[in-house]
C-alpha positions as CSV (number, residue, x, y, z in Angstrom):
1,M,0.5,79.2,68.8
2,A,2.3,79.7,71.9
3,A,6.5,80.1,71.9
4,I,7.8,81.2,74.8
5,A,11.8,81.6,75.7
6,L,14.1,82.5,78.8
7,A,17.1,84.7,78.4
8,A,19.1,84.2,75.7
9,A,22.4,82.1,75.7
10,P,25.0,80.4,73.3
11,V,23.6,77.1,74.7
12,T,18.8,76.5,73.9
13,Y,15.8,73.7,75.0
14,I,13.7,73.6,73.3
15,F,10.2,72.1,73.6
16,G,7.0,71.6,71.9
17,D,5.3,69.3,69.4
18,S,5.1,69.1,65.5
19,L,6.6,72.3,64.4
20,T,9.5,71.9,66.4
21,D,10.3,68.1,66.9
22,V,13.3,67.6,64.6
23,G,13.3,63.3,64.9
24,N,11.8,62.9,68.6
25,N,8.9,61.1,67.2
26,N,11.3,58.4,65.4
27,F,11.7,56.1,68.2
28,L,8.7,56.0,69.5
29,Q,7.9,52.7,68.2
30,Y,4.1,53.1,68.2
31,S,3.4,57.0,67.5
32,L,1.5,57.5,64.6
33,A,2.9,60.8,64.3
34,K,5.9,60.4,62.4
35,S,7.4,61.9,59.6
36,N,10.6,60.2,58.8
37,Y,9.9,59.1,55.1
38,P,9.4,60.7,51.5
39,W,8.4,63.5,51.2
40,Y,9.5,65.3,54.3
41,G,13.4,66.7,54.1
42,I,13.4,66.7,50.9
43,D,14.7,70.4,50.4
44,Y,16.5,69.7,54.2
45,S,20.8,68.8,53.7
46,G,21.1,65.1,52.3
47,G,17.4,65.3,51.5
48,Q,16.9,63.0,53.2
49,A,13.5,62.7,56.1
50,T,14.6,63.7,59.4
51,G,11.4,63.1,61.7
52,R,10.7,67.1,60.7
53,F,7.5,67.7,59.8
54,C,8.4,70.0,57.5
55,N,10.0,69.9,53.9
56,G,13.5,71.2,54.9
57,R,13.9,73.1,58.7
58,T,11.5,73.9,61.9
59,I,11.2,77.5,63.6
60,G,13.8,76.6,65.9
61,D,16.4,75.4,63.5
62,F,16.7,79.1,61.8
63,I,16.5,80.4,65.7
64,S,19.4,78.2,66.2
65,A,21.2,79.6,63.0
66,K,20.7,83.2,64.1
67,L,22.3,82.5,67.4
68,G,25.0,81.3,65.7
69,I,24.7,77.6,67.5
70,P,24.0,73.6,65.8
71,S,19.9,73.0,66.1
72,P,19.9,70.4,69.0
73,P,19.3,67.3,68.4
74,A,16.5,65.2,69.6
75,Y,16.7,64.1,73.2
76,L,15.9,60.7,72.1
77,S,18.7,59.9,69.4
78,V,21.2,61.3,71.8
79,T,23.7,59.1,74.5
80,Q,23.3,61.0,78.4
81,N,27.0,61.7,77.4
82,V,27.5,65.3,79.2
83,D,29.2,67.0,76.6
84,T,26.5,66.5,74.6
85,L,23.6,67.4,76.7
86,L,25.5,70.4,77.4
87,K,25.2,71.8,74.6
88,G,21.1,71.7,73.5
89,V,18.6,69.3,73.8
90,N,15.5,69.0,71.7
91,Y,12.4,67.4,73.8
92,A,9.2,68.8,70.8
93,S,7.3,65.3,69.9
94,G,4.8,65.8,67.3
95,G,0.9,65.7,68.4
96,A,3.0,66.9,72.3
97,G,0.2,68.9,74.1
98,I,0.0,71.2,77.0
99,L,-2.4,68.7,78.9
100,N,-0.9,64.5,78.8
101,D,-4.3,63.6,76.9
102,T,-4.1,65.8,74.0
103,G,-3.7,63.7,71.0
104,L,-4.4,60.4,72.4
105,Y,-5.4,58.1,69.7
106,F,-1.6,59.5,67.8
107,I,-0.7,56.6,70.3
108,Q,2.8,57.3,71.5
109,R,3.8,61.3,71.8
110,L,5.8,62.7,74.2
111,S,3.4,65.0,76.2
112,F,5.0,68.6,77.4
113,D,5.0,66.9,81.2
114,D,6.7,63.6,79.5
115,Q,9.4,66.5,78.1
116,I,10.1,68.2,81.0
117,N,10.8,65.3,82.8
118,N,13.6,64.3,79.7
119,F,14.6,67.7,80.9
120,K,14.9,67.1,84.3
121,K,16.5,63.7,83.6
122,T,19.5,65.9,81.3
123,K,19.7,68.3,84.4
124,E,20.6,64.7,86.8
125,V,22.7,64.1,84.5
126,I,24.4,67.6,83.7
127,T,24.6,68.4,87.5
128,A,25.8,64.5,88.9
129,N,29.2,65.8,86.3
130,I,29.5,69.1,86.4
131,R,28.5,69.5,90.3
132,E,25.7,72.3,91.1
133,V,27.0,75.6,91.5
134,A,28.3,75.0,87.5
135,A,24.7,73.1,86.5
136,N,22.0,75.7,88.0
137,K,24.7,78.4,86.1
138,H,24.4,77.2,83.2
139,F,20.5,76.5,83.8
140,N,20.1,79.6,84.2
141,E,22.0,81.0,81.3
142,A,20.6,78.7,78.8
143,T,17.4,79.5,75.9
144,Y,14.4,78.3,76.4
145,F,12.3,78.0,73.7
146,I,8.7,76.7,74.3
147,G,5.9,76.4,71.2
148,I,2.9,74.4,72.5
149,G,-1.1,74.6,72.3
150,S,-2.5,74.3,69.0
151,N,-2.6,70.7,69.5
152,D,-4.9,71.3,72.4
153,Y,-7.5,72.2,70.2
154,V,-7.2,70.5,66.8
155,N,-6.2,66.7,68.2
156,N,-8.3,67.9,72.1
157,F,-11.1,70.2,72.4
158,L,-11.8,70.3,69.2
159,Q,-12.9,66.6,67.9
160,P,-15.9,65.5,68.7
161,F,-15.4,62.0,69.7
162,L,-12.5,63.2,72.6
163,P,-14.3,64.4,76.0
164,D,-13.1,67.4,77.1
165,G,-14.9,69.4,73.5
166,Q,-17.6,67.5,75.9
167,Q,-17.2,67.9,79.0
168,Y,-15.6,71.4,79.5
169,T,-17.5,74.9,78.2
170,H,-13.7,76.9,76.3
171,E,-13.9,79.4,79.1
172,E,-13.6,76.3,81.4
173,F,-11.2,74.2,78.4
174,I,-8.6,77.6,78.9
175,E,-8.2,77.5,82.7
176,L,-7.4,74.2,82.6
177,L,-5.0,74.8,79.9
178,I,-3.7,77.7,82.0
179,S,-3.4,76.6,84.9
180,T,-1.8,73.0,83.9
181,L,0.4,75.5,81.8
182,D,1.6,78.0,85.0
183,Q,2.7,74.4,86.7
184,Q,4.7,73.4,83.7
185,L,6.7,76.6,83.4
186,Q,7.8,76.5,87.1
187,R,8.8,73.3,86.6
188,V,11.3,74.0,83.9
189,K,12.6,77.0,85.2
190,S,12.2,75.9,89.0
191,K,15.6,74.1,90.1
192,R,-4.5,76.0,56.6
193,G,-7.7,76.0,54.9
194,Q,-10.9,78.2,55.9
195,C,-10.8,78.9,59.8
196,L,-14.1,79.0,61.6
197,K,-14.2,82.8,63.6
198,R,-15.0,81.0,66.6
199,I,-11.9,78.8,66.6
200,N,-9.9,81.9,65.7
201,E,-11.9,83.9,68.9
202,W,-10.8,80.9,71.0
203,I,-7.2,81.3,70.3
204,L,-7.0,84.5,70.0
205,Q,-8.3,83.8,74.3
206,F,-5.8,81.8,74.6
207,N,-3.4,83.6,74.0
208,S,-5.0,86.7,76.2
209,N,-3.9,84.8,78.7
210,V,-1.2,83.3,78.3
211,Q,0.3,86.9,78.1
212,K,-1.0,87.6,81.1
213,L,0.5,84.2,82.6
214,I,4.0,85.1,81.4
215,N,3.5,88.7,83.5
216,R,2.1,86.5,86.5
217,L,5.4,84.9,86.7
218,N,8.0,87.3,85.9
219,L,6.7,88.8,89.2
220,R,6.4,85.4,90.0
221,L,10.2,84.2,89.5
222,P,12.3,87.2,89.1
223,N,15.2,85.5,88.2
224,A,14.2,84.0,85.8
225,K,12.7,86.2,82.0
226,F,9.6,84.9,79.9
227,I,8.5,86.6,76.9
228,F,6.0,85.8,75.1
229,A,5.4,85.7,70.7
230,D,1.6,85.5,70.1
231,T,2.2,83.2,67.1
232,Y,-1.3,84.0,65.7
233,P,-0.8,87.0,64.2
234,L,1.9,86.2,62.2
235,V,0.5,83.2,60.8
236,L,-2.4,85.1,60.1
237,D,-1.2,87.9,57.9
238,L,1.0,85.2,56.4
239,I,-2.2,83.3,55.4
240,N,-3.6,86.8,54.4
241,N,-1.1,88.7,52.3
242,P,2.0,86.3,51.3
243,S,2.8,88.3,48.5
244,T,4.3,90.4,50.7
245,Y,6.9,87.8,52.0
246,G,7.3,86.7,48.6
247,F,4.9,83.4,48.4
248,K,2.0,83.1,45.7
249,D,-0.1,80.5,47.7
250,S,-1.2,80.3,51.1
251,N,-4.6,78.8,50.5
252,T,-3.6,75.3,49.8
253,S,-0.3,73.0,50.4
254,C,2.9,72.1,48.0
255,C,1.9,68.9,49.2
256,N,-1.4,67.4,47.6
257,V,-3.0,65.8,51.5
258,D,-6.2,63.9,52.3
259,T,-7.3,66.2,55.2
260,S,-9.3,62.5,55.4
261,I,-6.4,60.6,57.1
262,G,-5.0,63.5,58.9
263,G,-3.7,66.2,56.4
264,L,-0.1,64.3,56.4
265,C,2.3,64.6,53.1
266,L,2.8,60.9,51.9
267,P,5.4,58.9,49.9
268,N,2.3,58.8,46.7
269,S,1.5,62.6,46.9
270,K,2.0,65.0,44.6
271,V,4.9,67.3,45.3
272,C,4.5,71.5,44.2
273,K,8.1,72.1,42.4
274,N,7.9,75.2,43.3
275,R,8.3,75.2,47.7
276,H,9.6,78.4,48.2
277,E,5.7,79.4,46.8
278,F,4.1,77.9,49.1
279,V,2.8,79.1,53.4
280,F,1.7,75.2,53.9
281,W,4.0,72.2,53.0
282,D,1.1,70.1,54.3
283,A,-2.1,70.4,56.0
284,F,-1.0,71.6,59.1
285,H,3.0,72.5,59.0
286,P,4.6,75.6,57.4
287,S,7.4,74.4,54.4
288,D,10.8,75.5,54.7
289,A,10.3,79.0,53.0
290,A,7.4,80.3,55.8
291,N,9.5,79.0,58.7
292,A,11.9,81.1,57.4
293,V,10.2,84.4,57.6
294,L,8.2,83.3,60.9
295,A,11.7,82.9,62.3
296,E,12.8,86.1,61.4
297,K,10.0,87.8,63.1
298,F,10.0,85.1,66.2
299,F,13.7,86.7,66.7
300,S,13.3,89.9,66.9
301,L,9.9,89.4,69.0
302,L,11.8,86.9,72.0
303,F,15.8,88.8,71.2
304,T,15.2,92.1,70.8
305,S,18.7,92.1,73.2
306,V,20.3,90.0,71.1
307,K,22.5,90.6,68.2
308,S,21.6,87.6,65.6
309,A,24.9,85.6,64.7
310,A,24.1,85.4,61.2
311,P,20.7,86.9,58.8
312,T,18.7,84.2,58.2
313,P,19.4,81.7,55.6
314,S,17.4,81.7,52.8
315,P,15.0,79.4,52.1
316,T,15.4,76.4,49.9
317,P,13.7,76.5,46.1
């Protein structure tokens, strides 16, 4: 729903939810938001599930490739070795949201606040090893890719059995999200199916408020450059005009899922053979091929001043 970046550089720190998670949830013993089993990863290198909620690569994987750098590893998969941390880290967690109680029924997930706290630990390790001046330079020149917000609706506000949808009007909920996101972003930079019309309108309203927040942050923090890439029109165009991008199906998922049990692909699910023709892999997540298209668009929006180190890799068949 929202993707935000800061300046462009050879090292990237990624935050977000299942759209950018590369395996952090694998290390959360009781998490119900996992994808470390078939058929996830069927088109990833080696054909093995890695914890990515996709048949192949995430948007973060593609953008890293276009920047000419390796895709950052999951934070919980790496040792606190300074040489590793200096190359970038992925803190994203499936089920995460801006609000700490978003995705509560997944039992375990790393909320955006949790991810920022882990990033703070990364900063402490790096600063202790290369000293403050060098560490400040490193973090000031790094890129921060943040894709967060969809779960605050899908797995919070829109769920009738959760309190936020009952406690707040939509306008109040947006205000809560924006005020929380405002504080979180300053901490980072401190030292498928048929959609309901009303929900689409809410998303547009939220994204409009995020853009206003980004404008304020750029004025408040002149040494940081925040850029907002609105994912909504990009994904909507893919859904409404799939043939324009070489897709044949944007209404059903490649992996035949049961939405009554969460919409995830399961080992006993039926998987399509022509995966490159589907916009969606499961009920919620784009396919490898769709992520390649979205990454190309995101890159042009987020990194207009940065020449791509390589063209977007061809989607896997």
